C-alpha positions as CSV (number, residue, x, y, z in Angstrom):
1,M,33.2,158.4,126.2
2,L,29.4,158.2,126.3
3,A,29.2,159.0,130.0
4,A,31.5,162.1,129.6
5,I,29.5,163.5,126.8
6,T,26.3,162.9,128.7
7,G,27.8,164.6,131.7
8,C,29.0,167.6,129.7
9,A,25.6,167.9,128.1
10,A,23.8,167.9,131.5
11,L,26.1,170.7,133.0
12,T,25.6,172.7,129.9
13,A,21.9,172.2,130.1
14,L,21.9,173.3,133.8
15,T,23.9,176.5,132.8
16,L,21.5,177.3,130.0
17,A,18.4,176.7,132.2
18,Y,19.5,178.9,135.0
19,G,21.3,181.6,132.9
20,T,24.6,181.7,134.9
21,W,26.7,179.3,136.7
22,A,26.0,181.0,140.2
23,A,22.4,180.5,139.7
24,I,22.6,176.6,139.4
25,P,20.9,175.1,142.6
26,Y,23.1,174.1,145.5
27,G,24.7,170.5,145.0
28,A,23.4,170.2,141.4
29,V,27.0,170.0,139.8
30,P,28.4,167.2,142.0
31,A,25.0,165.4,141.7
32,V,25.3,165.4,137.9
33,V,29.0,164.4,138.2
34,S,27.9,161.3,140.3
35,A,25.1,160.4,138.1
36,T,27.3,160.5,135.1
37,L,29.8,158.2,136.9
38,L,26.9,155.8,137.7
39,L,25.9,155.9,134.0
40,W,29.4,155.1,132.9
41,T,29.7,152.2,135.4
42,V,26.5,150.6,134.1
43,A,27.4,151.2,130.4
44,C,30.9,149.8,130.7
45,W,30.1,146.9,133.1
46,P,32.1,144.7,133.9
47,R,35.2,146.5,132.7
48,S,34.3,149.6,134.9
49,R,34.1,147.8,138.3
50,A,37.8,147.4,138.6
51,R,38.6,151.0,137.4
52,L,35.8,152.9,139.5
53,A,38.0,153.7,142.5
54,R,39.9,156.8,141.0
55,P,36.7,158.4,139.4
56,L,34.8,157.9,142.8
57,A,37.6,159.5,144.6
58,L,37.4,162.5,142.3
59,A,33.7,162.6,142.7
60,G,33.9,162.4,146.5
61,G,36.6,165.2,146.4
62,L,34.1,167.5,144.3
63,S,31.4,166.7,147.0
64,L,33.7,167.8,149.8
65,L,34.7,171.1,148.0
66,T,30.9,171.7,147.6
67,T,30.3,171.0,151.4
68,T,33.2,173.3,152.4
69,F,32.9,176.4,150.0
70,S,29.4,176.5,148.7
71,A,26.8,178.5,150.5
72,P,24.0,176.4,152.0
73,P,20.5,176.8,150.4
74,S,17.8,178.9,152.1
75,A,14.9,177.1,150.6
76,P,13.4,174.0,152.5
77,W,13.9,171.7,149.5
78,G,17.3,173.3,148.5
79,S,19.3,170.1,149.4
80,V,17.5,167.6,147.4
81,W,20.2,167.4,144.8
82,R,22.8,166.6,147.5
83,L,20.5,163.9,148.9
84,A,20.4,162.2,145.5
85,E,24.1,162.6,145.1
86,M,24.7,160.8,148.5
87,A,22.6,157.9,147.3
88,V,24.5,157.5,144.1
89,L,27.9,157.8,146.1
90,L,26.8,155.1,148.5
91,M,25.9,152.6,145.5
92,L,29.4,153.4,143.8
93,L,31.0,153.0,147.3
94,A,29.5,149.3,147.4
95,V,30.8,148.5,144.0
96,V,34.3,149.8,144.8
97,A,34.4,147.9,148.1
98,R,33.5,144.7,146.1
99,W,35.6,144.8,142.9
100,A,38.3,147.5,143.1
101,P,41.9,146.8,144.0
102,R,42.5,147.0,147.6
103,R,44.5,150.2,147.9
104,Q,42.5,152.0,145.5
105,A,39.3,150.9,147.3
106,V,40.6,152.1,150.7
107,T,41.5,155.6,149.2
108,A,38.2,156.0,147.4
109,G,36.3,154.7,150.4
110,V,37.8,157.3,152.8
111,V,37.1,160.2,150.5
112,A,33.6,159.2,149.4
113,G,32.8,158.2,153.0
114,A,33.9,161.6,154.3
115,A,31.8,163.3,151.7
116,V,28.7,161.3,152.7
117,A,29.4,161.9,156.5
118,T,29.9,165.6,156.3
119,W,27.4,166.7,153.7
120,T,24.8,167.9,156.2
121,L,27.2,169.9,158.4
122,P,26.5,173.2,156.5
123,L,22.8,172.7,156.9
124,I,22.9,172.7,160.8
125,P,21.4,176.2,161.9
126,A,23.5,176.7,165.1
127,P,26.6,174.5,164.7
128,S,28.3,173.3,167.8
129,V,30.6,170.3,168.5
130,L,27.9,167.9,169.6
131,P,25.4,168.5,166.9
132,L,28.1,168.2,164.2
133,A,29.6,165.1,165.7
134,G,26.1,163.5,165.9
135,A,25.1,164.4,162.3
136,A,28.6,163.0,161.0
137,A,28.1,159.8,163.1
138,F,24.5,159.4,161.9
139,W,25.6,159.6,158.2
140,A,28.6,157.4,158.8
141,L,26.2,154.5,159.3
142,P,25.1,154.4,155.6
143,V,28.8,154.5,154.7
144,L,29.5,151.5,156.9
145,G,26.5,149.7,155.4
146,A,27.8,150.3,151.9
147,A,31.2,149.0,152.9
148,V,29.8,145.9,154.4
149,V,27.5,145.2,151.4
150,G,30.4,145.3,149.1
151,G,33.2,144.0,151.4
152,Y,31.5,140.9,152.8
153,P,31.4,139.1,149.4
154,R,34.8,140.2,148.8
155,L,35.9,138.6,152.1
156,V,34.1,135.4,151.3
157,E,35.7,135.2,147.9
158,H,39.1,135.9,149.4
159,R,38.6,133.1,151.9
160,R,37.5,130.7,149.1
161,L,40.6,131.4,147.0
162,R,42.8,130.9,150.2
163,L,41.1,127.5,150.8
164,V,41.6,126.6,147.1
165,I,45.3,127.6,147.3
166,E,45.8,125.6,150.6
167,T,44.0,122.6,149.2
168,R,46.2,122.7,146.1
169,R,49.2,123.0,148.3
170,S,48.1,120.1,150.4
171,Q,47.7,117.9,147.3
172,Q,51.1,119.0,146.1
173,L,52.7,117.9,149.4
174,E,50.7,114.7,149.2
175,L,52.1,114.0,145.9
176,A,55.6,114.9,147.0
177,R,55.3,112.5,149.8
178,D,54.1,109.7,147.6
179,L,57.0,110.2,145.2
180,H,59.5,110.4,148.0
181,D,58.1,107.3,149.8
182,F,57.6,104.9,147.0
183,V,59.3,106.0,143.7
184,A,62.5,107.3,145.4
185,H,62.8,103.9,147.2
186,D,62.7,102.0,143.9
187,I,64.9,104.6,142.2
188,S,67.6,104.3,144.8
189,G,67.6,100.5,144.4
190,I,68.1,101.0,140.6
191,V,71.1,103.3,141.3
192,A,72.6,100.9,143.8
193,Q,72.3,98.0,141.3
194,A,73.8,100.1,138.5
195,Q,76.7,100.9,140.7
196,A,77.3,97.3,141.7
197,A,77.0,96.2,138.0
198,R,79.6,98.7,137.0
199,F,82.1,97.4,139.6
200,V,81.5,93.7,138.7
201,A,81.3,94.1,134.9
202,A,85.2,94.3,134.4
203,S,86.1,91.4,136.7
204,D,83.1,89.1,136.3
205,P,80.8,90.0,133.4
206,G,78.4,87.1,134.2
207,Q,77.4,88.9,137.4
208,A,76.1,91.8,135.4
209,L,73.1,90.0,133.9
210,P,71.5,89.3,137.3
211,A,72.0,93.0,138.4
212,L,70.2,94.1,135.2
213,E,67.4,91.8,135.9
214,R,67.0,93.2,139.3
215,I,67.2,96.7,137.9
216,E,64.4,95.8,135.6
217,R,62.2,94.7,138.5
218,A,62.9,97.8,140.5
219,G,62.1,99.9,137.4
220,L,58.7,98.1,137.2
221,H,57.9,98.8,140.7
222,A,58.9,102.4,140.2
223,L,56.5,102.5,137.3
224,A,53.7,101.0,139.3
225,S,54.2,103.5,142.1
226,M,54.2,106.3,139.5
227,D,51.0,104.9,137.9
228,R,49.3,104.8,141.4
229,T,50.3,108.4,142.1
230,V,49.0,109.6,138.8
231,R,45.7,107.8,139.4
232,M,45.4,109.6,142.8
233,L,45.8,112.8,140.9
234,H,43.0,111.9,138.5
235,E,41.0,110.9,141.6
236,A,41.5,114.4,143.1
237,N,40.5,116.0,139.8
238,G,37.2,114.2,140.0
239,N,37.2,112.2,136.8
240,G,35.1,109.4,138.2
241,I,37.7,107.1,139.8
242,T,36.6,106.0,143.2
243,R,38.8,105.9,146.2
244,P,40.5,102.6,147.1
245,D,38.5,102.2,150.3
246,A,35.2,103.0,148.6
247,P,32.7,100.1,148.5
248,D,31.9,98.6,145.2
249,T,28.8,100.2,143.8
250,L,28.0,98.6,140.5
251,D,25.0,99.7,138.7
252,A,22.6,96.8,139.0
253,P,19.7,96.9,136.4
254,E,16.4,97.7,138.1
255,P,13.7,95.0,138.0
256,P,11.1,95.7,135.4
257,A,7.8,97.0,136.6
258,A,4.8,94.8,136.5
259,L,2.8,95.2,133.4
260,T,-1.1,95.4,133.3
261,P,-3.0,93.1,131.1
262,Q,-3.5,95.9,128.6
263,E,0.2,96.6,128.6
264,A,1.2,93.0,128.4
265,P,2.9,92.2,125.0
266,A,1.2,89.6,122.7
267,P,2.8,86.1,122.7
268,Q,5.2,85.7,119.6
269,E,4.8,82.7,117.4
270,A,7.6,80.2,117.3
271,P,9.7,80.5,114.2
272,T,9.1,78.0,111.4
273,P,11.8,75.7,110.4
274,E,11.9,77.4,107.1
275,A,12.3,80.9,108.5
276,P,15.7,81.5,110.1
277,T,15.7,82.8,113.7
278,P,16.5,86.5,113.6
279,K,19.7,87.5,115.3
280,A,20.1,90.4,117.6
281,P,21.8,93.3,116.0
282,T,25.6,93.8,116.8
283,P,26.2,97.2,118.4
284,K,28.6,99.3,116.3
285,G,31.4,101.5,117.5
286,P,34.1,101.1,120.1
287,P,33.3,99.2,123.4
288,P,32.5,101.6,126.2
289,E,35.6,102.6,128.2
290,V,35.9,101.0,131.6
291,T,37.3,103.3,134.4
292,P,40.0,101.4,136.1
293,R,40.1,101.2,139.9
294,P,43.4,102.2,141.4
295,E,45.2,99.7,143.5
296,P,44.9,100.1,147.3
297,L,47.9,101.7,149.1
298,P,50.2,99.1,150.4
299,G,50.1,98.3,154.1
300,V,52.1,96.3,156.6
301,D,50.8,93.0,155.0
302,Q,53.2,93.7,152.1
303,L,56.2,94.2,154.4
304,P,57.6,90.6,153.7
305,A,57.7,91.4,150.0
306,L,59.4,94.7,150.6
307,I,62.0,93.2,152.8
308,E,62.7,90.5,150.2
309,R,63.1,93.0,147.4
310,F,65.5,95.1,149.5
311,T,67.7,92.2,150.3
312,A,67.8,91.0,146.7
313,V,68.8,94.4,145.3
314,G,71.8,95.2,147.6
315,A,74.4,93.7,149.7
316,T,72.6,94.7,153.1
317,E,70.5,91.8,154.6
318,A,67.1,92.8,156.0
319,R,65.2,90.7,158.3
320,L,61.5,91.2,159.4
321,T,60.1,90.1,162.7
322,M,56.2,90.6,162.7
323,P,53.5,88.5,164.3
324,P,51.2,87.1,161.6
325,A,48.0,88.8,163.0
326,T,49.5,92.3,162.9
327,P,47.9,93.5,159.7
328,G,44.4,93.0,161.1
329,T,45.0,95.1,164.2
330,L,45.7,98.3,162.3
331,S,43.4,100.6,160.4
332,R,44.1,101.3,156.7
333,E,45.5,104.7,157.3
334,T,47.8,103.5,160.1
335,S,48.9,100.4,158.1
336,S,49.9,102.5,154.9
337,T,51.7,105.0,157.2
338,A,53.6,102.1,158.8
339,Y,54.6,100.8,155.4
340,R,55.7,104.2,154.4
341,M,57.9,104.4,157.6
342,V,59.6,101.3,156.7
343,V,60.1,102.3,153.2
344,E,61.7,105.5,154.3
345,A,64.0,103.9,156.7
346,L,65.2,101.3,154.3
347,T,65.7,104.0,151.6
348,N,67.8,105.9,154.1
349,V,69.9,102.9,154.8
350,R,70.6,102.5,151.1
351,R,71.5,106.2,150.7
352,H,73.4,107.0,153.8
353,A,74.8,103.6,155.1
354,P,75.5,101.6,151.9
355,G,78.0,99.5,153.7
356,A,75.5,98.4,156.5
357,A,75.6,94.5,156.8
358,R,72.2,94.1,158.6
359,V,68.8,95.8,158.9
360,E,66.3,94.6,161.6
361,V,62.6,95.4,161.1
362,T,60.7,94.6,164.1
363,L,57.0,95.0,164.8
364,T,56.1,94.2,168.6
365,P,53.2,95.4,170.8
366,A,54.0,98.3,173.1
367,V,54.8,97.2,176.6
368,R,53.5,99.1,179.7
369,N,54.1,98.5,183.3
370,P,51.4,96.1,184.5
371,A,51.3,97.6,188.1
372,T,50.3,101.1,186.7
373,H,48.4,100.0,183.6
374,P,46.7,96.6,184.0
375,V,45.0,97.0,180.7
376,P,47.2,96.2,177.6
377,A,48.1,99.1,175.5
378,L,46.4,99.4,172.1
379,K,49.7,100.4,170.4
380,I,52.3,98.7,168.4
381,E,56.0,99.6,168.1
382,I,57.8,99.5,164.7
383,Q,61.5,100.0,164.6
384,V,64.0,99.7,161.9
385,V,67.7,99.3,163.1
386,N,70.8,99.1,161.0
387,D,74.4,98.7,162.0
388,A,77.2,101.2,161.0
389,G,78.1,101.4,157.3
390,A,81.7,100.8,156.6
391,A,81.6,101.8,152.9
392,P,82.4,105.5,152.0
393,A,79.8,107.8,150.6
394,T,79.2,107.3,146.9
395,A,79.5,110.1,144.4
396,L,75.6,110.3,144.1
397,R,75.2,110.6,147.8
398,T,77.8,113.4,148.0
399,R,76.4,115.2,145.1
400,R,72.9,115.2,146.7
401,A,74.2,116.4,149.9
402,R,75.9,119.3,148.2
403,D,72.9,120.2,146.2
404,G,70.7,120.4,149.3
405,H,68.6,117.3,148.7
406,G,67.5,115.0,151.5
407,G,66.5,115.7,155.0
408,R,62.9,116.2,154.3
409,G,61.5,112.6,154.4
410,L,61.7,112.1,158.1
411,N,60.3,115.2,159.0
412,A,57.3,114.8,156.6
413,L,56.9,111.2,157.9
414,R,56.8,112.4,161.4
415,E,53.8,114.7,160.6
416,R,52.1,111.8,158.8
417,V,52.7,109.5,161.9
418,Q,51.4,112.1,164.3
419,A,48.2,112.5,162.1
420,T,47.5,108.9,162.8
421,G,47.8,109.4,166.6
422,G,51.3,107.9,166.7
423,T,54.9,109.1,167.5
424,L,58.2,108.9,165.6
425,S,61.7,109.2,166.9
426,Y,65.0,108.5,165.2
427,G,68.7,108.8,166.0
428,P,72.0,106.9,166.7
429,Y,71.6,103.5,168.2
430,E,74.4,101.1,169.2
431,G,76.8,102.5,166.6
432,G,74.2,102.4,163.8
433,W,70.8,104.2,163.4
434,R,67.3,103.5,164.6
435,V,64.0,104.7,163.5
436,L,61.2,104.0,166.1
437,A,57.5,104.7,165.5
438,V,54.5,103.9,167.8
439,F,51.1,103.4,166.2
440,P,47.6,103.0,167.7
441,Q,45.9,99.7,167.1
442,T,42.1,99.0,166.6
443,R,42.5,95.8,168.8
444,T,45.2,93.9,170.5
445,L,47.1,91.0,169.1
446,P,46.0,87.5,170.2
447,Q,47.8,86.1,173.0
448,E,49.5,83.3,171.1
449,T,51.1,85.8,168.7
450,T,52.5,88.1,171.2
């Protein structure tokens, strides 16, 4: 409102000063309009920066009308008003390129840029194609500069927002993988035990108690996995929790600086038997909160416990074949990915082959042809093989398939294995199913273990 009143007052003052509207100098009216728009932008900042595109397009249109229909001045300094108008339009164009919505910014930029590029065309004495094109190209350079000044920070901000969105998406996918790899494994064990307890409760109620105990243990494992995932989220949010592989950096007290003889404290007298020894004041208030460290992610060294839990929960017997020195030959990331691969394979056995009688989990060094590769391969093969299940699909499995669940675990696991430099394959094998992964090692296994 203040800018509109100011603009009307300026136009009225011009009319009164020169007597008639026709006597107003060339370009004075669009210059006053542009200056009024600049005043409004400054007075209403920052609200005006997103609403400046349409007023700038109107100001540019008025400038184009002045260039097209107004008679050029005859005095040498007759175009000073227009030169000031172009400076204001360029400043407003930079603001629009930085803050206005994209479509509105493009429209306003085209109109205002055309006004700036063509304002000198009526001033050329003998107009021809080449001088007109040269003048328009010359004044198009400031338009391009204003667009770059406003558009480059906008591009940087857009890229930053894209990076934030992609980072959040990556964290969401990481969380989904953790929930799928660890929590879903324990939950599927709970479901299997609950189904088994339901079937045996009617015929042999005494067998239901061990099943409930196994359900309790699986639930505790699921809670522990959920707690680890939540702590990973807190770590990503930057609340001070360190990474599991970060070294312990405890704040050790610094040694006191040596005191000069002038600063040395005077020796204190020993307390007399009559005077009791003063006690140190007890600090008041709650004890300082200690930030817990998250447990490290499980690796292949925890495969024996995983196999034991899997065998205890269901009717399928799992057996592990692994050289004792295998955990020391894998990096932390590779060991964690290998553990996830076995968890995913066992979870799929429980879901899709509930009647499988045997599961073989084998970790062996990758074998190469010694004739072509005399140096042993720094790779290890991990395969999980189960026989064909004879039991029909359970109601939960059928419902999950109907609702579109499942099928994402192996694809996500393949991406994770490839990120560590390995390969993953899976498919039917001898009437059952096999999941085979090859991981790189940091060193080969000792000869006695291979």
